C-alpha positions as CSV (number, residue, x, y, z in Angstrom):
1,X,20.7,-18.3,10.6
2,X,21.8,-19.1,7.0
3,X,21.2,-22.7,7.2
4,X,17.8,-22.3,8.7
5,X,17.0,-19.8,5.9
6,X,18.3,-22.1,3.5
7,X,15.7,-24.6,4.7
8,X,13.0,-22.4,4.1
9,X,14.0,-21.5,0.7
10,X,14.4,-25.2,-0.4
11,X,10.8,-25.7,0.9
12,X,9.6,-22.8,-1.1
13,X,11.2,-24.4,-4.2
14,X,9.1,-27.4,-4.0
15,X,6.7,-27.6,-6.9
16,X,3.0,-27.6,-6.0
17,X,3.4,-26.3,-2.4
18,X,1.4,-23.1,-2.1
19,X,1.5,-20.6,0.9
20,X,-1.7,-22.3,2.5
21,X,-0.1,-25.7,2.7
22,X,3.3,-24.5,3.5
23,X,1.8,-22.5,6.5
24,X,-0.1,-25.6,7.5
25,X,2.7,-27.8,7.6
26,X,5.0,-25.3,9.5
27,X,2.2,-24.7,12.1
28,X,1.6,-28.6,12.5
29,X,5.1,-30.2,11.9
30,X,7.5,-27.3,12.9
31,X,10.7,-26.4,10.9
32,X,11.1,-27.0,7.2
33,X,14.0,-29.5,8.2
34,X,11.6,-31.4,10.3
35,X,8.9,-31.5,7.5
36,X,11.4,-32.8,4.9
37,X,12.8,-35.4,7.3
38,X,9.3,-37.1,7.9
39,X,8.2,-40.1,6.0
40,X,5.6,-39.7,3.3
41,X,2.7,-41.5,5.5
42,X,3.1,-39.1,8.3
43,X,3.2,-36.0,6.0
44,X,0.0,-37.2,4.4
45,X,-1.7,-38.0,7.5
46,X,-0.6,-35.2,9.8
47,X,0.1,-32.5,7.2
48,X,-3.1,-33.4,5.1
49,X,-1.5,-33.3,1.9
50,X,-1.6,-35.6,-1.2
51,X,0.7,-38.5,-1.6
52,X,2.1,-36.8,-4.8
53,X,3.0,-33.6,-2.8
54,X,4.7,-35.9,0.1
55,X,6.8,-37.5,-2.7
56,X,7.8,-34.1,-4.1
57,X,8.8,-33.0,-0.5
58,X,11.4,-35.8,-0.4
59,X,12.9,-35.2,-3.9
60,X,16.3,-33.6,-4.0
61,X,16.3,-29.8,-4.8
62,X,17.4,-29.4,-8.4
63,X,21.0,-27.9,-9.1
64,X,19.3,-24.9,-10.6
65,X,17.2,-24.1,-7.5
66,X,20.4,-24.8,-5.3
67,X,22.4,-22.2,-7.2
68,X,19.6,-19.5,-7.1
69,X,19.3,-20.1,-3.2
70,X,23.0,-19.8,-2.9
71,X,22.8,-16.4,-4.7
72,X,20.1,-15.2,-2.6
73,X,21.7,-16.1,0.6
74,X,24.8,-14.3,-0.5
75,X,22.7,-11.3,-1.4
76,X,21.5,-11.2,2.2
77,X,25.1,-11.5,3.5
78,X,26.0,-8.6,1.4
79,X,23.2,-6.6,2.7
80,X,21.3,-6.1,-0.5
81,X,18.0,-7.2,1.3
82,X,16.9,-9.3,4.1
83,X,14.5,-12.3,4.2
84,X,12.1,-13.0,6.9
85,X,10.2,-16.2,7.5
86,X,7.1,-17.0,9.5
87,X,9.3,-18.0,12.3
88,X,11.1,-14.8,12.4
89,X,10.2,-12.3,15.3
90,X,10.2,-9.4,12.9
91,X,7.6,-11.0,10.7
92,X,4.7,-8.7,10.5
93,X,2.3,-10.2,13.1
94,X,-1.1,-8.9,11.4
95,X,0.0,-10.6,8.1
96,X,0.5,-13.9,10.0
97,X,-3.2,-14.0,10.9
98,X,-4.4,-14.5,7.4
99,X,-5.0,-18.0,6.0
100,X,-2.3,-17.9,3.3
101,X,0.5,-15.7,4.6
102,X,3.7,-15.7,2.5
103,X,5.9,-18.3,4.2
104,X,9.1,-15.9,3.2
105,X,9.2,-12.3,2.8
106,X,11.9,-10.3,1.1
107,X,12.6,-6.8,2.5
108,X,14.4,-3.7,1.9
109,X,14.3,-0.8,4.1
110,X,13.1,-1.8,7.5
111,X,9.8,-2.7,9.5
112,X,9.1,-1.4,12.8
113,X,6.5,-2.4,15.6
114,X,4.6,0.7,14.8
115,X,3.7,-0.8,11.4
116,X,1.1,-2.9,12.9
117,X,-1.1,0.3,12.9
118,X,-1.2,0.1,9.1
119,X,-4.0,1.3,6.6
120,X,-3.9,0.2,2.8
121,X,-4.7,2.8,0.2
122,X,-5.2,1.5,-3.3
123,X,-6.7,2.8,-6.7
124,X,-6.5,3.1,-10.5
125,X,-3.2,3.3,-12.1
126,X,-4.8,6.1,-14.2
127,X,-6.2,8.0,-11.3
128,X,-7.4,11.5,-12.0
129,X,-5.9,14.6,-10.7
130,X,-8.7,14.9,-8.1
131,X,-8.3,11.3,-7.1
132,X,-4.5,11.7,-6.8
133,X,-4.7,14.9,-4.8
134,X,-7.3,13.5,-2.6
135,X,-5.4,10.4,-1.9
136,X,-2.1,12.3,-1.3
137,X,-3.7,14.4,1.3
138,X,-5.8,11.6,3.0
139,X,-2.6,9.4,3.1
140,X,-0.6,12.3,4.5
141,X,-3.3,13.1,7.2
142,X,-3.2,9.4,8.3
143,X,0.4,9.0,8.4
144,X,0.6,12.3,10.5
145,X,-1.8,10.5,12.8
146,X,0.7,7.8,13.2
147,X,-0.7,5.2,10.6
148,X,1.6,3.4,8.2
149,X,0.5,3.6,4.7
150,X,0.5,0.5,2.8
151,X,0.2,0.3,-1.2
152,X,1.7,-1.4,-4.3
153,X,4.0,1.2,-5.6
154,X,2.1,1.2,-8.9
155,X,1.3,4.3,-11.2
156,X,-1.5,6.7,-10.3
157,X,-3.2,6.3,-6.7
158,X,-0.7,3.8,-5.3
159,X,2.2,6.3,-5.9
160,X,-0.1,9.3,-4.5
161,X,-0.7,7.2,-1.3
162,X,3.1,6.7,-0.8
163,X,3.9,10.4,-1.6
164,X,1.4,11.5,0.9
165,X,2.9,9.6,3.6
166,X,6.5,10.5,2.7
167,X,5.6,14.3,2.7
168,X,4.1,13.8,6.3
169,X,7.3,12.3,7.5
170,X,5.3,9.2,8.2
171,X,5.9,5.6,7.5
172,X,4.9,3.7,4.3
173,X,5.3,0.1,3.1
174,X,5.3,-1.0,-0.6
175,X,4.4,-4.5,-1.6
176,X,5.8,-5.6,-5.0
177,X,4.5,-7.9,-7.7
178,X,8.0,-8.9,-8.7
179,X,11.3,-10.1,-7.1
180,X,12.9,-7.4,-4.5
181,X,15.8,-6.9,-6.8
182,X,13.3,-5.7,-9.7
183,X,11.8,-2.2,-10.1
184,X,8.4,-1.9,-11.5
185,X,7.3,0.7,-12.8
186,X,10.9,1.6,-13.9
187,X,10.2,5.3,-13.3
188,X,9.6,4.7,-9.5
189,X,13.2,4.3,-8.6
190,X,13.5,7.7,-6.6
191,X,10.1,7.0,-5.0
192,X,11.3,3.6,-4.0
193,X,14.4,4.8,-2.3
194,X,12.3,7.4,-0.3
195,X,10.0,4.6,0.8
196,X,13.1,2.5,1.9
197,X,14.3,5.3,4.0
198,X,11.0,5.9,5.7
199,X,9.4,2.5,5.7
200,X,10.1,-0.9,3.8
201,X,9.5,-2.4,0.6
202,X,8.3,-6.2,0.5
203,X,7.9,-9.0,-1.9
204,X,7.1,-12.7,-1.5
205,X,8.6,-13.5,-4.8
206,X,12.2,-14.8,-5.1
207,X,14.9,-12.7,-6.4
208,X,14.8,-12.1,-10.3
209,X,11.1,-12.7,-10.5
210,X,9.5,-10.6,-13.3
211,X,6.3,-8.5,-12.6
212,X,3.9,-10.8,-14.4
213,X,0.4,-9.9,-14.4
214,X,-0.9,-12.8,-12.4
215,X,1.4,-11.9,-9.7
216,X,-0.6,-8.7,-8.7
217,X,-3.8,-10.3,-7.5
218,X,-1.6,-12.4,-5.2
219,X,0.3,-9.4,-4.1
220,X,-2.9,-7.7,-3.2
221,X,-3.7,-10.3,-0.3
222,X,-0.5,-9.1,1.3
223,X,-1.2,-5.4,1.0
224,X,-4.6,-6.0,2.6
225,X,-3.0,-8.6,5.1
226,X,-0.7,-6.2,6.5
227,X,-3.4,-3.7,7.1
228,X,-6.3,-2.8,9.6
229,X,-8.5,-1.8,6.6
230,X,-8.2,-1.0,3.0
231,X,-9.2,2.4,1.5
232,X,-10.3,2.5,-2.2
233,X,-10.0,6.0,-3.6
234,X,-10.6,5.7,-7.3
235,X,-11.2,2.5,-9.3
236,X,-13.2,1.4,-12.2
237,X,-15.7,-1.6,-11.7
238,X,-13.2,-4.0,-12.8
239,X,-10.1,-2.7,-11.0
240,X,-7.6,-5.0,-9.3
241,X,-8.2,-2.6,-6.2
242,X,-11.6,-4.4,-5.7
243,X,-9.7,-7.7,-5.5
244,X,-7.6,-6.2,-2.8
245,X,-11.1,-5.0,-1.0
246,X,-12.6,-8.5,-1.5
247,X,-9.6,-10.2,-0.1
248,X,-9.6,-7.7,2.7
249,X,-13.3,-8.7,3.5
250,X,-12.0,-12.5,3.6
251,X,-9.4,-11.4,6.0
252,X,-12.0,-9.6,8.4
253,X,-10.4,-6.2,7.5
254,X,-12.4,-3.0,7.3
255,X,-13.4,-1.6,4.0
256,X,-13.5,2.2,3.1
257,X,-14.2,3.9,-0.1
258,X,-14.2,7.4,-1.4
259,X,-17.1,8.7,-3.3
260,X,-17.0,11.1,-6.2
261,X,-18.7,12.2,-9.5
262,X,-21.2,9.7,-10.6
263,X,-20.3,10.4,-14.3
264,X,-16.7,9.4,-13.7
265,X,-15.7,5.8,-14.5
266,X,-13.2,6.0,-11.8
267,X,-15.8,6.3,-9.2
268,X,-17.9,3.2,-10.0
269,X,-15.6,0.9,-7.9
270,X,-15.8,3.0,-4.8
271,X,-19.7,3.5,-5.4
272,X,-20.0,-0.2,-5.8
273,X,-18.3,-0.8,-2.5
274,X,-20.2,1.6,-0.8
275,X,-23.5,0.0,-2.0
276,X,-22.2,-3.3,-0.7
277,X,-21.5,-1.8,2.8
278,X,-18.1,-0.2,2.6
279,X,-17.7,3.0,5.1
280,X,-17.9,6.2,3.0
281,X,-14.9,8.2,3.7
282,X,-14.6,12.2,3.2
283,X,-11.8,12.7,5.7
284,X,-9.5,10.9,8.0
285,X,-11.9,11.1,10.9
286,X,-14.4,8.9,9.0
287,X,-11.7,6.0,9.1
288,X,-10.5,6.8,12.8
289,X,-13.8,6.5,14.0
290,X,-14.5,3.1,12.4
291,X,-11.4,1.5,13.6
292,X,-11.0,3.1,17.0
293,X,-12.3,0.0,19.0
294,X,-9.8,-2.1,17.3
295,X,-6.8,-0.2,18.8
296,X,-5.0,-0.7,22.0
297,X,-5.5,2.1,24.7
298,X,-2.2,3.6,24.3
299,X,-2.6,4.1,20.5
300,X,-6.2,5.5,21.1
301,X,-4.9,8.1,23.3
302,X,-2.0,9.0,20.9
303,X,-4.5,9.4,18.3
304,X,-6.7,11.7,20.3
305,X,-3.7,14.0,20.7
306,X,-2.6,13.8,17.2
307,X,-6.2,14.7,15.9
308,X,-6.3,17.9,18.2
309,X,-2.8,18.9,16.8
310,X,-4.1,18.1,13.1
311,X,-7.2,20.3,13.7
312,X,-5.5,23.1,15.3
313,X,-3.2,23.6,12.1
314,X,-4.4,26.2,9.6
315,X,-5.3,24.5,6.6
316,X,-4.3,27.2,4.1
317,X,-2.1,30.3,4.3
318,X,-3.9,33.6,5.3
319,X,-5.4,35.2,2.2
320,X,-6.5,38.7,1.4
321,X,-10.1,39.3,0.3
322,X,-9.1,39.6,-3.4
323,X,-6.8,36.3,-3.2
324,X,-9.7,34.5,-1.3
325,X,-12.2,35.5,-3.9
326,X,-10.4,34.2,-6.8
327,X,-9.2,31.1,-4.9
328,X,-12.7,30.1,-4.2
329,X,-13.4,30.1,-8.0
330,X,-10.7,27.4,-8.4
331,X,-11.0,23.7,-7.6
332,X,-9.5,20.4,-8.4
333,X,-11.1,20.5,-11.8
334,X,-9.1,22.6,-14.3
335,X,-10.6,26.2,-14.8
336,X,-9.4,28.5,-17.6
337,X,-7.9,31.9,-17.3
338,X,-10.7,33.4,-19.4
339,X,-13.4,31.8,-16.8
340,X,-11.5,33.4,-14.1
341,X,-11.4,36.7,-15.6
342,X,-15.0,36.9,-16.7
343,X,-16.2,35.5,-13.2
344,X,-14.8,38.5,-11.4
345,X,-14.7,42.3,-11.5
346,X,-10.9,42.6,-11.7
347,X,-8.8,43.6,-14.8
348,X,-6.9,40.7,-16.5
349,X,-3.6,42.2,-15.2
350,X,-5.0,42.1,-11.5
351,X,-6.3,38.6,-11.9
352,X,-2.7,37.4,-13.4
353,X,-1.1,39.1,-10.3
354,X,-3.5,37.4,-7.8
355,X,-2.9,34.0,-9.3
356,X,0.9,34.4,-9.3
357,X,0.5,35.3,-5.5
358,X,-1.6,32.2,-4.9
359,X,1.0,30.1,-7.1
360,X,3.8,31.4,-4.8
361,X,1.8,30.4,-1.9
362,X,1.6,26.8,-3.1
363,X,-2.2,26.7,-3.2
364,X,-2.8,26.5,-7.0
365,X,-0.8,25.7,-10.3
366,X,-1.0,26.5,-13.7
367,X,-1.4,23.5,-16.3
368,X,-1.3,23.5,-20.1
369,X,-4.0,25.4,-21.8
370,X,-3.8,28.4,-19.5
371,X,-5.7,26.6,-16.9
372,X,-5.5,26.5,-13.1
373,X,-6.0,23.9,-10.3
374,X,-5.8,23.6,-6.7
375,X,-2.8,21.6,-5.5
376,X,-4.6,20.2,-2.5
377,X,-7.9,19.8,-0.8
378,X,-8.5,23.0,1.2
């Protein structure tokens, strides 16, 4: 296994050999060892590559690259991470179907067969409270239905997507724009550990690779490639999430977008996608209805049972009339204590008491400036 893996890593080290050409050579010629053993003329003719790349495939691997590969293989033996190749039985089958799948994937945590029912949830790193809350709940609901949530471990919407799946005890996959041994952003260490316990963290970049900005568009095709469809919840008109959506379209994946306030710049991306034909999403059923024909019968039956269970769960704890009245005045947008007092007929002390009760029930929370917001979509 180690010698075979070494061949894949050595081929990956050849300069000028990208994922599309690497995949074509593997599909047409077989193993990395076979590819490097063929003469230049055969490589050019059967592999449809340039003479210069054929020559590069015959060049010895540099001592530096050999040393790095040896360290990677040792890390695999030490159990720090696993490495999957296109020939591996555990390589995600849906990702194999794109034109440029990563020939090699580094992985912590564990992939499972049920991860083929995956949905990507992406959006802005500067997602609003409303956007993060909706994303968390939508991802949680989809995970509870049995879907694996895929995102990029970034700040904002990505983190909310992972968190939603984790809270629902569901599966989630994170795709990195850096080496598997790197952590970006640095504050997401605890989140990554939880993802590794309930899913997997993946990267196509060799150990030690830094999170350069140009890696993230490349990473985005893996996020969409793993998934049945891509859901964009909040994004500006120039967001990288729209790159993910475009790649998803090229990969024949479904595109979903969550609408919002037209004055909010973070809704411009989703609104643009909706204008271009993306499915408008208000709840999980909008997504399920769209992708149901793509699913095998056993998972469809499972979904129907899960949907019924989800509908039968009470959305909020039982509230008294005073609590309900005040709760109806609070939304995902902050509302001040003064406004809540002025909107009702209760004394300030009564309002404070009701607010405390709603906080204890986990329905609202206080934020700086004596303001209150809902903590979920109810």
